KEFINU-107618 format. One record per residue: x, y, z of N, C-alpha, C in turn; chain; residue number from 0. Coordinates in pm, 1 decimal, decimal comma. Atoms other than C-alpha are relative to their C-alpha. Layout:
BEGIN
<nxx=X nyy=Y nzz=Z caxx=X cayy=Y cazz=Z cxx=X cyy=Y czz=Z chaine=A num=NUM>
...
***
This chain:
BEGIN
<nxx=-78,1 nyy=-15,8 nzz=121,4 caxx=-8023,1 cayy=-16162,8 cazz=-5446,9 cxx=-90,8 cyy=43,4 czz=-115,1 chaine=A num=0>
<nxx=91,9 nyy=-34,3 nzz=107,6 caxx=-8324,3 cayy=-16147,8 cazz=-5680,3 cxx=-35,3 cyy=148,7 czz=4,3 chaine=A num=1>
<nxx=39,1 nyy=-140,5 nzz=-13,6 caxx=-8432,5 cayy=-15810,1 cazz=-5544,0 cxx=114,6 cyy=93,1 czz=-39,9 chaine=A num=2>
<nxx=-115,6 nyy=-83,5 nzz=34,3 caxx=-8081,5 cayy=-15667,7 cazz=-5577,4 cxx=24,4 cyy=0,6 czz=-150,5 chaine=A num=3>
<nxx=-19,7 nyy=6,7 nzz=144,9 caxx=-8047,1 cayy=-15791,1 cazz=-5936,5 cxx=-108,4 cyy=77,8 czz=-73,7 chaine=A num=4>
<nxx=108,8 nyy=-72,3 nzz=65,0 caxx=-8388,1 cayy=-15651,8 cazz=-6029,8 cxx=16,7 cyy=151,3 czz=15,5 chaine=A num=5>
<nxx=-22,8 nyy=-143,7 nzz=-21,0 caxx=-8309,9 cayy=-15311,8 cazz=-5874,8 cxx=109,7 cyy=51,3 czz=-93,2 chaine=A num=6>
<nxx=-110,0 nyy=-39,4 nzz=87,1 caxx=-7982,8 cayy=-15297,7 cazz=-6065,4 cxx=-44,4 cyy=0,9 czz=-145,8 chaine=A num=7>
<nxx=50,5 nyy=8,3 nzz=136,8 caxx=-8151,3 cayy=-15408,4 cazz=-6389,0 cxx=-87,2 cyy=121,9 czz=-32,1 chaine=A num=8>
<nxx=90,6 nyy=-112,4 nzz=23,2 caxx=-8421,5 cayy=-15142,8 cazz=-6355,6 cxx=77,9 cyy=131,3 czz=-6,4 chaine=A num=9>
<nxx=-80,9 nyy=-122,5 nzz=-0,8 caxx=-8167,3 cayy=-14873,4 cazz=-6274,4 cxx=78,9 cyy=15,1 czz=-130,1 chaine=A num=10>
<nxx=-75,3 nyy=-3,5 nzz=126,0 caxx=-7950,1 cayy=-14962,7 cazz=-6574,3 cxx=-94,4 cyy=24,8 czz=-116,0 chaine=A num=11>
<nxx=96,4 nyy=-11,9 nzz=109,6 caxx=-8253,3 cayy=-14995,0 cazz=-6801,3 cxx=-52,4 cyy=143,1 czz=-11,6 chaine=A num=12>
<nxx=50,3 nyy=-138,0 nzz=4,0 caxx=-8388,3 cayy=-14652,1 cazz=-6704,9 cxx=105,7 cyy=95,2 czz=-54,4 chaine=A num=13>
<nxx=-109,1 nyy=-84,3 nzz=48,8 caxx=-8051,3 cayy=-14489,0 cazz=-6763,9 cxx=19,4 cyy=-21,1 czz=-149,3 chaine=A num=14>
<nxx=-19,7 nyy=37,1 nzz=139,4 caxx=-8011,4 cayy=-14673,1 cazz=-7093,4 cxx=-111,6 cyy=55,5 czz=-87,7 chaine=A num=15>
<nxx=114,8 nyy=-44,4 nzz=79,1 caxx=-8361,6 cayy=-14593,5 cazz=-7218,8 cxx=-2,9 cyy=152,3 czz=-12,9 chaine=A num=16>
<nxx=2,9 nyy=-146,2 nzz=2,7 caxx=-8331,9 cayy=-14224,8 cazz=-7127,9 cxx=106,3 cyy=56,7 czz=-92,8 chaine=A num=17>
<nxx=-113,3 nyy=-54,1 nzz=75,0 caxx=-8000,9 cayy=-14184,2 cazz=-7306,7 cxx=6,1 cyy=-45,2 czz=-145,2 chaine=A num=18>
<nxx=-10,1 nyy=50,8 nzz=137,1 caxx=-8056,9 cayy=-14384,1 cazz=-7625,1 cxx=-132,0 cyy=15,4 czz=-73,8 chaine=A num=19>
<nxx=113,8 nyy=-12,4 nzz=91,4 caxx=-8291,4 cayy=-14338,2 cazz=-7916,6 cxx=-98,5 cyy=107,8 czz=46,2 chaine=A num=20>
<nxx=80,3 nyy=-113,2 nzz=-48,5 caxx=-8422,8 cayy=-14026,6 cazz=-7737,1 cxx=-140,4 cyy=-43,4 czz=38,9 chaine=A num=21>
<nxx=130,1 nyy=49,9 nzz=-41,0 caxx=-8703,9 cayy=-14234,9 cazz=-7591,7 cxx=-84,0 cyy=-48,8 czz=-116,3 chaine=A num=22>
<nxx=71,0 nyy=37,0 nzz=122,0 caxx=-8795,6 cayy=-14339,9 cazz=-7944,1 cxx=-54,7 cyy=-142,6 czz=4,2 chaine=A num=23>
<nxx=43,0 nyy=139,2 nzz=-6,6 caxx=-8828,3 cayy=-14709,6 cazz=-7859,8 cxx=-68,4 cyy=-29,1 czz=132,6 chaine=A num=24>
<nxx=62,2 nyy=46,1 nzz=-123,6 caxx=-9063,4 cayy=-14867,2 cazz=-7609,9 cxx=95,7 cyy=-97,7 czz=68,2 chaine=A num=25>
<nxx=-83,3 nyy=96,4 nzz=-71,7 caxx=-8913,2 cayy=-15093,1 cazz=-7346,4 cxx=2,5 cyy=-133,1 czz=-73,8 chaine=A num=26>
<nxx=7,2 nyy=128,0 nzz=71,6 caxx=-9033,4 cayy=-15399,2 cazz=-7539,0 cxx=79,5 cyy=5,3 czz=-130,3 chaine=A num=27>
<nxx=-74,6 nyy=-12,7 nzz=125,2 caxx=-8892,6 cayy=-15272,3 cazz=-7869,7 cxx=149,6 cyy=6,1 czz=26,3 chaine=A num=28>
<nxx=-140,7 nyy=-8,9 nzz=-38,2 caxx=-8565,1 cayy=-15186,0 cazz=-7701,8 cxx=54,2 cyy=-139,1 czz=31,8 chaine=A num=29>
<nxx=-41,1 nyy=135,5 nzz=-35,6 caxx=-8548,0 cayy=-15539,8 cazz=-7565,2 cxx=19,0 cyy=-86,7 czz=-124,5 chaine=A num=30>
<nxx=-12,3 nyy=76,1 nzz=124,8 caxx=-8603,4 cayy=-15686,4 cazz=-7913,3 cxx=127,6 cyy=40,2 czz=-74,1 chaine=A num=31>
<nxx=-123,1 nyy=-46,5 nzz=66,0 caxx=-8324,3 cayy=-15470,9 cazz=-8057,8 cxx=122,3 cyy=-57,6 czz=70,5 chaine=A num=32>
<nxx=-113,2 nyy=55,8 nzz=-75,3 caxx=-8088,5 cayy=-15582,9 cazz=-7779,7 cxx=12,2 cyy=-150,7 czz=-23,5 chaine=A num=33>
<nxx=-3,0 nyy=143,8 nzz=28,9 caxx=-8186,6 cayy=-15947,9 cazz=-7840,1 cxx=65,5 cyy=-25,3 czz=-135,1 chaine=A num=34>
<nxx=-57,0 nyy=20,0 nzz=133,4 caxx=-8105,5 cayy=-15918,7 cazz=-8210,0 cxx=146,6 cyy=41,1 czz=-6,2 chaine=A num=35>
<nxx=-142,5 nyy=-34,2 nzz=-6,5 caxx=-7774,9 cayy=-15753,5 cazz=-8123,5 cxx=80,3 cyy=-120,6 czz=47,7 chaine=A num=36>
<nxx=-65,8 nyy=121,2 nzz=-49,1 caxx=-7689,5 cayy=-16077,1 cazz=-7942,0 cxx=-14,9 cyy=-116,4 czz=-97,1 chaine=A num=37>
<nxx=34,3 nyy=118,0 nzz=80,9 caxx=-7854,3 cayy=-16322,8 cazz=-8181,7 cxx=-65,5 cyy=44,0 czz=-130,6 chaine=A num=38>
<nxx=58,7 nyy=-52,4 nzz=123,0 caxx=-7911,7 cayy=-16145,9 cazz=-8514,5 cxx=-31,4 cyy=-113,4 czz=-96,5 chaine=A num=39>
<nxx=39,3 nyy=101,0 nzz=96,9 caxx=-8095,1 cayy=-16348,7 cazz=-8775,9 cxx=-83,5 cyy=-110,2 czz=62,1 chaine=A num=40>
<nxx=84,4 nyy=97,8 nzz=-68,8 caxx=-8355,0 cayy=-16520,2 cazz=-8556,8 cxx=-138,7 cyy=-4,7 czz=-62,4 chaine=A num=41>
<nxx=140,6 nyy=12,4 nzz=37,2 caxx=-8699,5 cayy=-16652,2 cazz=-8642,5 cxx=-84,1 cyy=61,5 czz=111,2 chaine=A num=42>
<nxx=88,1 nyy=-63,6 nzz=-98,0 caxx=-8988,6 cayy=-16480,3 cazz=-8469,8 cxx=-36,1 cyy=-96,6 czz=112,2 chaine=A num=43>
<nxx=32,8 nyy=96,9 nzz=-106,0 caxx=-9077,0 cayy=-16800,3 cazz=-8283,0 cxx=113,2 cyy=-10,3 czz=101,3 chaine=A num=44>
<nxx=-115,0 nyy=5,7 nzz=-91,2 caxx=-8725,4 cayy=-16815,5 cazz=-8137,4 cxx=13,3 cyy=129,5 czz=80,1 chaine=A num=45>
<nxx=-5,1 nyy=-128,2 nzz=-69,8 caxx=-8736,6 cayy=-16446,4 cazz=-8051,8 cxx=-104,7 cyy=3,8 czz=111,0 chaine=A num=46>
<nxx=107,2 nyy=2,8 nzz=-100,1 caxx=-9069,3 cayy=-16492,3 cazz=-7871,9 cxx=39,3 cyy=-88,1 czz=118,1 chaine=A num=47>
<nxx=-43,8 nyy=91,3 nzz=-106,8 caxx=-8927,9 cayy=-16785,1 cazz=-7676,1 cxx=107,2 cyy=66,4 czz=86,4 chaine=A num=48>
<nxx=-108,9 nyy=-64,5 nzz=-74,0 caxx=-8616,0 cayy=-16588,5 cazz=-7578,2 cxx=-50,5 cyy=114,5 czz=88,1 chaine=A num=49>
<nxx=54,5 nyy=-113,5 nzz=-75,2 caxx=-8820,8 cayy=-16288,8 cazz=-7463,7 cxx=-116,3 cyy=-40,5 czz=90,3 chaine=A num=50>
<nxx=109,6 nyy=52,4 nzz=-82,1 caxx=-9087,1 cayy=-16508,1 cazz=-7300,2 cxx=-131,5 cyy=74,6 czz=-25,3 chaine=A num=51>
<nxx=127,0 nyy=-59,4 nzz=41,5 caxx=-9376,4 cayy=-16358,0 cazz=-7496,3 cxx=-62,3 cyy=-90,6 czz=-104,8 chaine=A num=52>
<nxx=66,4 nyy=80,4 nzz=102,4 caxx=-9629,6 cayy=-16502,3 cazz=-7738,2 cxx=53,1 cyy=38,0 czz=-138,6 chaine=A num=53>
<nxx=-42,5 nyy=-26,8 nzz=137,8 caxx=-9552,0 cayy=-16528,2 cazz=-8109,5 cxx=-75,3 cyy=120,9 czz=-57,2 chaine=A num=54>
<nxx=67,6 nyy=-120,0 nzz=51,6 caxx=-9828,0 cayy=-16276,2 cazz=-8198,0 cxx=53,9 cyy=130,6 czz=59,9 chaine=A num=55>
<nxx=-56,9 nyy=-119,3 nzz=-63,5 caxx=-9683,8 cayy=-16027,8 cazz=-7946,5 cxx=133,1 cyy=35,8 czz=-64,1 chaine=A num=56>
<nxx=-129,1 nyy=-25,7 nzz=63,5 caxx=-9336,8 cayy=-16066,5 cazz=-8097,8 cxx=-19,6 cyy=46,8 czz=-143,5 chaine=A num=57>
<nxx=27,4 nyy=-41,8 nzz=137,9 caxx=-9480,3 cayy=-16035,0 cazz=-8449,5 cxx=-36,4 cyy=147,9 czz=-6,2 chaine=A num=58>
<nxx=38,0 nyy=-141,6 nzz=-4,9 caxx=-9636,5 cayy=-15700,5 cazz=-8356,4 cxx=122,9 cyy=86,7 czz=26,1 chaine=A num=59>
<nxx=-121,1 nyy=-77,3 nzz=-31,4 caxx=-9310,1 cayy=-15576,4 cazz=-8203,3 cxx=91,6 cyy=8,6 czz=-121,6 chaine=A num=60>
<nxx=-86,2 nyy=2,4 nzz=118,9 caxx=-9112,6 cayy=-15682,6 cazz=-8511,9 cxx=-59,0 cyy=88,3 czz=-109,7 chaine=A num=61>
<nxx=64,9 nyy=-81,1 nzz=102,9 caxx=-9366,6 cayy=-15522,4 cazz=-8745,1 cxx=20,5 cyy=149,6 czz=27,7 chaine=A num=62>
<nxx=-18,3 nyy=-141,5 nzz=-35,5 caxx=-9344,9 cayy=-15191,6 cazz=-8556,9 cxx=145,0 cyy=43,8 czz=-17,9 chaine=A num=63>
<nxx=-141,7 nyy=-32,7 nzz=19,6 caxx=-8965,1 cayy=-15202,5 cazz=-8558,8 cxx=34,7 cyy=6,9 czz=-148,4 chaine=A num=64>
<nxx=-22,3 nyy=-5,0 nzz=145,1 caxx=-8970,8 cayy=-15275,6 cazz=-8932,9 cxx=-48,8 cyy=133,5 czz=-56,1 chaine=A num=65>
<nxx=55,7 nyy=-126,6 nzz=48,7 caxx=-9193,7 cayy=-14972,5 cazz=-8996,1 cxx=89,4 cyy=118,4 czz=35,3 chaine=A num=66>
<nxx=-87,0 nyy=-108,8 nzz=-44,8 caxx=-8943,8 cayy=-14756,6 cazz=-8806,4 cxx=143,8 cyy=-16,1 czz=-47,9 chaine=A num=67>
<nxx=-131,2 nyy=17,0 nzz=61,2 caxx=-8641,5 cayy=-14898,3 cazz=-8988,3 cxx=106,9 cyy=-64,3 czz=86,1 chaine=A num=68>
<nxx=-98,3 nyy=62,0 nzz=-88,9 caxx=-8474,1 cayy=-15086,0 cazz=-8701,0 cxx=32,3 cyy=-144,4 czz=-37,2 chaine=A num=69>
<nxx=-21,4 nyy=140,2 nzz=37,6 caxx=-8515,9 cayy=-15440,1 cazz=-8836,3 cxx=-55,2 cyy=-25,2 czz=-139,5 chaine=A num=70>
<nxx=54,2 nyy=44,5 nzz=129,1 caxx=-8585,2 cayy=-15622,6 cazz=-9160,8 cxx=-18,1 cyy=-151,1 czz=7,4 chaine=A num=71>
<nxx=18,3 nyy=144,7 nzz=12,5 caxx=-8712,4 cayy=-15966,5 cazz=-9247,5 cxx=69,1 cyy=-45,0 czz=-127,0 chaine=A num=72>
<nxx=-67,3 nyy=57,8 nzz=115,9 caxx=-8512,8 cayy=-16185,1 cazz=-9481,9 cxx=-36,2 cyy=-146,9 czz=-8,0 chaine=A num=73>
<nxx=20,6 nyy=143,3 nzz=17,3 caxx=-8559,1 cayy=-16530,0 cazz=-9624,9 cxx=125,4 cyy=-70,7 czz=49,1 chaine=A num=74>
<nxx=-114,1 nyy=77,1 nzz=-50,3 caxx=-8338,9 cayy=-16781,0 cazz=-9446,0 cxx=66,0 cyy=-72,8 czz=-115,8 chaine=A num=75>
<nxx=-73,7 nyy=63,6 nzz=109,2 caxx=-8069,1 cayy=-16908,0 cazz=-9679,1 cxx=-17,4 cyy=-151,5 czz=1,6 chaine=A num=76>
<nxx=8,7 nyy=145,4 nzz=-11,1 caxx=-8112,3 cayy=-17261,6 cazz=-9547,9 cxx=-140,0 cyy=-54,2 czz=-25,7 chaine=A num=77>
<nxx=137,6 nyy=45,6 nzz=16,3 caxx=-8492,9 cayy=-17273,4 cazz=-9587,6 cxx=-82,4 cyy=116,9 czz=-52,0 chaine=A num=78>
<nxx=70,8 nyy=-111,0 nzz=63,0 caxx=-8678,7 cayy=-17048,5 cazz=-9830,1 cxx=-138,1 cyy=23,4 czz=60,7 chaine=A num=79>
<nxx=130,8 nyy=-17,4 nzz=-64,3 caxx=-8999,0 cayy=-17105,2 cazz=-9630,4 cxx=10,5 cyy=80,0 czz=129,1 chaine=A num=80>
<nxx=-19,2 nyy=-65,5 nzz=-129,7 caxx=-8851,7 cayy=-16949,0 cazz=-9317,7 cxx=50,1 cyy=143,0 czz=-17,5 chaine=A num=81>
<nxx=-47,5 nyy=-138,7 nzz=-1,9 caxx=-8800,6 cayy=-16581,5 cazz=-9244,6 cxx=79,1 cyy=22,3 czz=127,7 chaine=A num=82>
<nxx=-78,1 nyy=-38,7 nzz=-117,1 caxx=-8538,6 cayy=-16442,5 cazz=-9011,0 cxx=-5,4 cyy=151,9 czz=12,2 chaine=A num=83>
<nxx=2,6 nyy=-143,4 nzz=-27,4 caxx=-8530,6 cayy=-16100,1 cazz=-8850,0 cxx=142,4 cyy=44,1 czz=29,3 chaine=A num=84>
<nxx=-135,5 nyy=-52,5 nzz=-16,8 caxx=-8213,6 cayy=-15894,3 cazz=-8867,5 cxx=-5,1 cyy=148,8 czz=29,8 chaine=A num=85>
<nxx=-12,4 nyy=-143,2 nzz=-23,8 caxx=-8106,1 cayy=-15554,5 cazz=-8743,1 cxx=42,4 cyy=70,3 czz=-128,3 chaine=A num=86>
<nxx=-46,2 nyy=-86,5 nzz=108,3 caxx=-8069,6 cayy=-15279,4 cazz=-9000,3 cxx=116,4 cyy=83,4 czz=53,7 chaine=A num=87>
<nxx=-105,7 nyy=-90,4 nzz=-44,9 caxx=-7792,6 cayy=-15021,9 cazz=-8985,4 cxx=-51,0 cyy=87,8 czz=114,4 chaine=A num=88>
<nxx=60,5 nyy=-81,8 nzz=-105,8 caxx=-8025,4 cayy=-14803,2 cazz=-8777,9 cxx=-15,7 cyy=-81,3 czz=128,7 chaine=A num=89>
<nxx=15,3 nyy=85,9 nzz=-116,8 caxx=-8097,6 cayy=-15095,8 cazz=-8544,4 cxx=132,5 cyy=-29,4 czz=67,4 chaine=A num=90>
<nxx=-133,5 nyy=24,1 nzz=-57,2 caxx=-7728,2 cayy=-15175,1 cazz=-8500,9 cxx=52,8 cyy=124,8 czz=70,2 chaine=A num=91>
<nxx=-44,6 nyy=-125,0 nzz=-62,7 caxx=-7657,4 cayy=-14808,9 cazz=-8425,7 cxx=-70,2 cyy=21,2 czz=134,0 chaine=A num=92>
<nxx=74,4 nyy=-14,2 nzz=-126,1 caxx=-7931,6 cayy=-14801,1 cazz=-8159,8 cxx=52,4 cyy=-97,8 czz=104,0 chaine=A num=93>
<nxx=-52,6 nyy=100,8 nzz=-91,9 caxx=-7798,7 cayy=-15121,8 cazz=-8006,1 cxx=138,1 cyy=38,5 czz=50,3 chaine=A num=94>
<nxx=-135,4 nyy=-40,9 nzz=-37,1 caxx=-7442,1 cayy=-14994,2 cazz=-8008,5 cxx=-3,6 cyy=116,9 czz=98,2 chaine=A num=95>
<nxx=12,6 nyy=-114,6 nzz=-90,7 caxx=-7544,5 cayy=-14665,3 cazz=-7846,7 cxx=-47,6 cyy=-45,6 czz=136,9 chaine=A num=96>
<nxx=52,0 nyy=53,3 nzz=-125,8 caxx=-7738,6 cayy=-14855,4 cazz=-7583,6 cxx=108,8 cyy=-72,3 czz=78,1 chaine=A num=97>
<nxx=-108,2 nyy=74,2 nzz=-66,1 caxx=-7444,4 cayy=-15083,6 cazz=-7507,8 cxx=105,2 cyy=95,5 czz=56,4 chaine=A num=98>
<nxx=-98,1 nyy=-98,2 nzz=-46,7 caxx=-7211,6 cayy=-14783,8 cazz=-7478,8 cxx=-49,4 cyy=70,4 czz=125,9 chaine=A num=99>
<nxx=57,2 nyy=-66,6 nzz=-117,1 caxx=-7443,9 cayy=-14605,9 cazz=-7236,3 cxx=2,1 cyy=-94,1 czz=119,9 chaine=A num=100>
<nxx=1,3 nyy=97,9 nzz=-109,2 caxx=-7483,8 cayy=-14921,8 cazz=-7028,6 cxx=140,2 cyy=-20,6 czz=55,5 chaine=A num=101>
<nxx=-138,2 nyy=21,2 nzz=-44,2 caxx=-7107,8 cayy=-14982,6 cazz=-7018,6 cxx=51,5 cyy=119,7 czz=79,3 chaine=A num=102>
<nxx=-46,9 nyy=-120,4 nzz=-69,2 caxx=-7031,9 cayy=-14622,3 cazz=-6920,0 cxx=-69,1 cyy=16,6 czz=135,4 chaine=A num=103>
<nxx=73,7 nyy=-8,5 nzz=-126,5 caxx=-7303,2 cayy=-14626,1 cazz=-6653,2 cxx=57,4 cyy=-96,7 czz=101,5 chaine=A num=104>
<nxx=-53,6 nyy=100,5 nzz=-92,3 caxx=-7174,9 cayy=-14948,0 cazz=-6500,9 cxx=142,2 cyy=34,1 czz=42,9 chaine=A num=105>
<nxx=-137,4 nyy=-37,2 nzz=-34,9 caxx=-6813,4 cayy=-14830,0 cazz=-6516,3 cxx=2,2 cyy=111,6 czz=103,8 chaine=A num=106>
<nxx=3,6 nyy=-109,2 nzz=-98,0 caxx=-6906,1 cayy=-14514,2 cazz=-6327,5 cxx=-40,8 cyy=-52,2 czz=137,7 chaine=A num=107>
<nxx=40,5 nyy=58,4 nzz=-128,1 caxx=-7075,8 cayy=-14721,8 cazz=-6057,0 cxx=112,9 cyy=-83,1 czz=60,5 chaine=A num=108>
<nxx=-105,3 nyy=89,3 nzz=-49,4 caxx=-6781,5 cayy=-14961,3 cazz=-6032,2 cxx=118,0 cyy=74,6 czz=61,7 chaine=A num=109>
<nxx=-112,4 nyy=-75,4 nzz=-57,0 caxx=-6537,1 cayy=-14684,9 cazz=-5944,9 cxx=-8,4 cyy=9,1 czz=152,0 chaine=A num=110>
<nxx=17,3 nyy=-5,1 nzz=-146,2 caxx=-6681,3 cayy=-14689,0 cazz=-5591,8 cxx=44,6 cyy=-129,1 czz=68,5 chaine=A num=111>
<nxx=-38,7 nyy=129,3 nzz=-57,9 caxx=-6571,0 cayy=-15052,3 cazz=-5542,7 cxx=151,2 cyy=-10,6 czz=14,3 chaine=A num=112>
<nxx=-143,8 nyy=25,6 nzz=-13,8 caxx=-6232,4 cayy=-15159,8 cazz=-5410,4 cxx=36,9 cyy=-123,2 czz=-83,9 chaine=A num=113>
<nxx=-49,3 nyy=110,1 nzz=83,5 caxx=-6019,1 cayy=-15425,3 cazz=-5583,9 cxx=-63,0 cyy=-134,2 czz=32,8 chaine=A num=114>
<nxx=60,9 nyy=127,5 nzz=-39,1 caxx=-6155,7 cayy=-15720,5 cazz=-5384,4 cxx=-146,5 cyy=-6,7 czz=-43,2 chaine=A num=115>
<nxx=141,2 nyy=-3,3 nzz=40,1 caxx=-6514,8 cayy=-15614,4 cazz=-5452,0 cxx=-13,6 cyy=-14,9 czz=-151,7 chaine=A num=116>
<nxx=4,7 nyy=11,9 nzz=146,7 caxx=-6444,8 cayy=-15577,9 cazz=-5824,0 cxx=28,4 cyy=-142,7 czz=-44,8 chaine=A num=117>
<nxx=-30,0 nyy=139,9 nzz=34,8 caxx=-6287,8 cayy=-15924,8 cazz=-5840,9 cxx=-118,3 cyy=-90,4 czz=32,9 chaine=A num=118>
<nxx=116,2 nyy=80,8 nzz=-39,1 caxx=-6582,2 cayy=-16077,4 cazz=-5652,6 cxx=-115,6 cyy=21,9 czz=-97,5 chaine=A num=119>
<nxx=106,4 nyy=-31,1 nzz=95,2 caxx=-6826,2 cayy=-15899,7 cazz=-5882,5 cxx=30,1 cyy=-60,5 czz=-136,5 chaine=A num=120>
<nxx=-39,6 nyy=58,2 nzz=128,1 caxx=-6632,5 cayy=-16011,9 cazz=-6189,3 cxx=-27,3 cyy=-150,0 czz=-2,7 chaine=A num=121>
<nxx=27,8 nyy=143,8 nzz=-9,0 caxx=-6655,7 cayy=-16374,6 cazz=-6074,5 cxx=-150,2 cyy=-26,6 czz=-6,6 chaine=A num=122>
<nxx=145,3 nyy=17,7 nzz=-0,3 caxx=-7028,5 cayy=-16339,8 cazz=-6009,0 cxx=-59,2 cyy=27,5 czz=-138,0 chaine=A num=123>
<nxx=51,1 nyy=-34,5 nzz=132,9 caxx=-7088,0 cayy=-16176,6 cazz=-6347,0 cxx=24,8 cyy=-113,1 czz=-99,1 chaine=A num=124>
<nxx=-27,4 nyy=113,7 nzz=89,1 caxx=-6919,9 cayy=-16467,4 cazz=-6528,4 cxx=-105,0 cyy=-109,3 czz=19,0 chaine=A num=125>
<nxx=100,1 nyy=103,0 nzz=-28,9 caxx=-7159,0 cayy=-16708,7 cazz=-6357,4 cxx=-137,5 cyy=44,4 czz=-49,3 chaine=A num=126>
<nxx=130,1 nyy=-51,0 nzz=43,5 caxx=-7465,2 cayy=-16490,5 cazz=-6418,9 cxx=-9,9 cyy=5,9 czz=-151,7 chaine=A num=127>
<nxx=-1,1 nyy=-7,1 nzz=145,6 caxx=-7365,7 cayy=-16438,6 cazz=-6781,5 cxx=-21,1 cyy=-137,5 czz=-62,1 chaine=A num=128>
<nxx=18,1 nyy=135,0 nzz=55,1 caxx=-7341,9 cayy=-16813,1 cazz=-6843,4 cxx=-143,0 cyy=-48,3 czz=21,3 chaine=A num=129>
<nxx=139,7 nyy=36,8 nzz=-23,2 caxx=-7685,2 cayy=-16863,0 cazz=-6686,5 cxx=-92,2 cyy=71,2 czz=-97,9 chaine=A num=130>
<nxx=84,0 nyy=-78,0 nzz=90,5 caxx=-7837,6 cayy=-16586,0 cazz=-6897,2 cxx=16,3 cyy=-45,0 czz=-144,2 chaine=A num=131>
<nxx=-26,9 nyy=38,0 nzz=139,0 caxx=-7672,7 cayy=-16698,0 cazz=-7222,1 cxx=-59,2 cyy=-135,3 czz=-34,0 chaine=A num=132>
<nxx=47,6 nyy=135,0 nzz=28,4 caxx=-7794,3 cayy=-17054,6 cazz=-7187,4 cxx=-142,3 cyy=-1,2 czz=-52,8 chaine=A num=133>
<nxx=137,9 nyy=-3,0 nzz=46,8 caxx=-8152,1 cayy=-16948,5 cazz=-7262,6 cxx=-26,0 cyy=107,9 czz=-103,1 chaine=A num=134>
<nxx=24,8 nyy=-116,0 nzz=84,3 caxx=-8108,6 cayy=-16640,4 cazz=-7478,2 cxx=-8,4 cyy=-36,2 czz=-148,2 chaine=A num=135>
<nxx=-4,0 nyy=32,8 nzz=142,2 caxx=-8009,0 cayy=-16769,2 cazz=-7821,9 cxx=-40,5 cyy=-146,0 czz=-19,0 chaine=A num=136>
<nxx=41,2 nyy=138,1 nzz=23,8 caxx=-8152,4 cayy=-17085,0 cazz=-7977,0 cxx=118,7 cyy=-95,6 czz=-3,9 chaine=A num=137>
<nxx=-102,6 nyy=103,3 nzz=7,2 caxx=-7955,7 cayy=-17408,3 cazz=-7955,7 cxx=55,8 cyy=-6,3 czz=-140,9 chaine=A num=138>
<nxx=-63,4 nyy=10,1 nzz=130,8 caxx=-7705,2 cayy=-17427,6 cazz=-8237,1 cxx=29,2 cyy=134,0 czz=-64,6 chaine=A num=139>
<nxx=-22,6 nyy=-131,5 nzz=57,4 caxx=-7703,7 cayy=-17052,4 cazz=-8301,2 cxx=139,4 cyy=46,8 czz=35,9 chaine=A num=140>
<nxx=-130,9 nyy=-56,8 nzz=-30,6 caxx=-7368,7 cayy=-16879,6 cazz=-8326,1 cxx=6,2 cyy=141,2 czz=-55,9 chaine=A num=141>
<nxx=-7,4 nyy=-138,2 nzz=45,8 caxx=-7279,7 cayy=-16510,7 cazz=-8363,5 cxx=39,9 cyy=8,9 czz=-146,7 chaine=A num=142>
<nxx=-31,9 nyy=-21,6 nzz=140,0 caxx=-7275,7 cayy=-16393,9 cazz=-8721,4 cxx=-65,7 cyy=-99,3 czz=-93,8 chaine=A num=143>
<nxx=65,4 nyy=100,0 nzz=83,7 caxx=-7468,8 cayy=-16697,4 cazz=-8845,8 cxx=-144,9 cyy=41,2 czz=-18,3 chaine=A num=144>
<nxx=133,4 nyy=-54,2 nzz=23,7 caxx=-7779,3 cayy=-16549,9 cazz=-9003,0 cxx=-103,1 cyy=-108,1 czz=-31,0 chaine=A num=145>
<nxx=95,8 nyy=103,2 nzz=37,7 caxx=-7934,3 cayy=-16884,3 cazz=-9093,9 cxx=-8,8 cyy=-114,2 czz=98,7 chaine=A num=146>
<nxx=1,7 nyy=112,3 nzz=-93,2 caxx=-7851,1 cayy=-17123,9 cazz=-8810,5 cxx=-125,7 cyy=-0,3 czz=84,4 chaine=A num=147>
<nxx=120,0 nyy=-4,9 nzz=-83,6 caxx=-8142,3 cayy=-17002,6 cazz=-8598,5 cxx=-117,7 cyy=-60,8 czz=-74,0 chaine=A num=148>
<nxx=110,1 nyy=55,1 nzz=77,2 caxx=-8384,0 cayy=-17086,3 cazz=-8876,9 cxx=20,1 cyy=-148,1 czz=-27,2 chaine=A num=149>
<nxx=-27,9 nyy=139,1 nzz=34,8 caxx=-8213,3 cayy=-17413,2 cazz=-8960,8 cxx=-14,2 cyy=-94,5 czz=117,8 chaine=A num=150>
<nxx=0,0 nyy=89,8 nzz=-115,1 caxx=-8204,3 cayy=-17548,7 cazz=-8605,7 cxx=-117,7 cyy=19,9 czz=93,5 chaine=A num=151>
<nxx=111,3 nyy=-27,5 nzz=-91,2 caxx=-8519,6 cayy=-17406,0 cazz=-8449,9 cxx=-83,3 cyy=-125,3 czz=22,7 chaine=A num=152>
<nxx=84,1 nyy=113,0 nzz=-35,5 caxx=-8708,1 cayy=-17674,7 cazz=-8265,6 cxx=66,9 cyy=-134,8 czz=-10,0 chaine=A num=153>
<nxx=-70,4 nyy=127,9 nzz=10,6 caxx=-8446,6 cayy=-17942,0 cazz=-8327,5 cxx=89,2 cyy=-19,7 czz=120,7 chaine=A num=154>
<nxx=-86,7 nyy=22,6 nzz=-116,0 caxx=-8261,5 cayy=-18105,1 cazz=-8040,5 cxx=146,2 cyy=18,5 czz=-36,5 chaine=A num=155>
<nxx=-143,8 nyy=-15,7 nzz=19,1 caxx=-7893,6 cayy=-18029,5 cazz=-7997,4 cxx=63,0 cyy=-138,2 czz=-1,6 chaine=A num=156>
<nxx=-58,7 nyy=133,3 nzz=12,8 caxx=-7707,5 cayy=-18338,3 cazz=-8119,4 cxx=149,8 cyy=0,3 czz=24,6 chaine=A num=157>
<nxx=-144,5 nyy=-9,7 nzz=-23,1 caxx=-7360,9 cayy=-18213,5 cazz=-8029,6 cxx=41,7 cyy=-76,2 czz=122,8 chaine=A num=158>
***
């Protein structure tokens, strides 16, 4: 299963990278943009944890994306000492284009499947999506909340 998922991931990623931003973003930068599309308004430490890289590595990626206009740093509303990273209009456009390419690519592949195969795949995707989402965004983060990531980083979930 791992090998099949990795092959599919690599195939989708290559198609996505070739079709979006005209190769303008590195694989790592592309991954950061996609992360912020899911969890916009994150602290660099949370971004590094989600991408499984060191904080200095994430800082470099964010700095390069800032220089190219894809992201910006803002002061967290809940804590003036904390900075959060957000997508700019250019970053959102790149993420949207990437998502569209990925969706169209997958839809074209799915046309070869019959109804039973599509239902089975749909069930599997729901399970895989829940596994992936459980580690992607910080605990307590919710879509559209630009300050929750900064406010809850490192704190246990008390819900």
